[in-house]
N, C-alpha and C positions, 0 to 999 in steps of 0.2 A: 550521503551515508558513508562516503569514503571509498566506495568501490566503483571502479570504472567498467566500461563495456569490455575492455581487454581483460579485466579481472574475472568477469563472468565467463568469458570464453575460455580463459586459462583454467578456471576451476570446473568448467563444464556444468555449471549450476545456474539456476535462476529461480525466482519466485513467480509462480503462476496462480491466476485466480481460480480457485476451486468453486467458490460460490460468491455471488454479488447480490447485495440488497440495497435498494435505492428508495428513498422517500422523497418524492417530488412535491414541494410545498407551495411554491409560487412560480409564475411564469417569468420569463425574461424576453426582451425584444432584441432583434438583430441590431448589432452595433453597440449594445449596452456593455459597459465595463463591468467585469465580474472578477471576484477574488475567490481563490480556492485555498483551503488549508487541509493538510493531511498529516496524520500521525499514526504511529504504531501503538496499539493498545494491549497486545498480548503476543507472546512468543513462547513456545515450549522449548526452544533452543535445540530442537531436533529436526522437526519436519514442518511445523505449521506456525503461522503468524496471523494476526488480525490487523488490518489497516482501516481506519475510519477517515472520512473526509466530509467537508462542508463547503458548499458553494454559496457565496453571498453576492448580492448586488452592491457595487461600490458606492453608488450615490446615496443610499439610505441604510446600508448595513443589513437589510432584510435577508434572512436565510431562504434560499430558493430550493436547496436540495441537501439532504444528508445521505451518506452512504456508508456501507461497510463491505469490505472484501475479506473473505477467508482465503488465505494464501497457503500454498504448499510448495515446498522446495522440489524442483525437478532437475534431472540430468538433461541438459540441453540436447545432447546428441541422440537420446532415445525418447525423451518426453516422459520417462518414468519417474515416479517419486523416489527421491534419494535424500539421505540425511544431509543437513546443512553442514558445509565445511566450517572449520574453526573461524575463518575470516568472516563468514556471514554471522555466526553467533556473536563474535566480538563487535561487529558494526551494528547489528540490529538490536541486540539485547540492551545495549547502552542507550538506545533511542526510545525504548518502550515507555509509554506514559499510561499507567493503568486507567481503564475506563471508569468513569464515576458511577 
């Protein structure tokens, strides 16, 4: 997303999971190759974002899990919710793909 760990520390901000939802659809086995995709589907440009993801089995492309995180911007030093800095808005807003 263009932000480094040093940027997060300098800005004293991070995105934390406020709520997670997971749909487990199929099992996997130890040692099985898996693929994960993730994308941002919403952002208010102030405090909150939504990230979705999908886990697939590499050999047959079957979806094993779908998930969604509701994220909130926090001040790292206190853990309290804080407004996204302009650097977050610029990086994250450009990556939002609206949910179907």
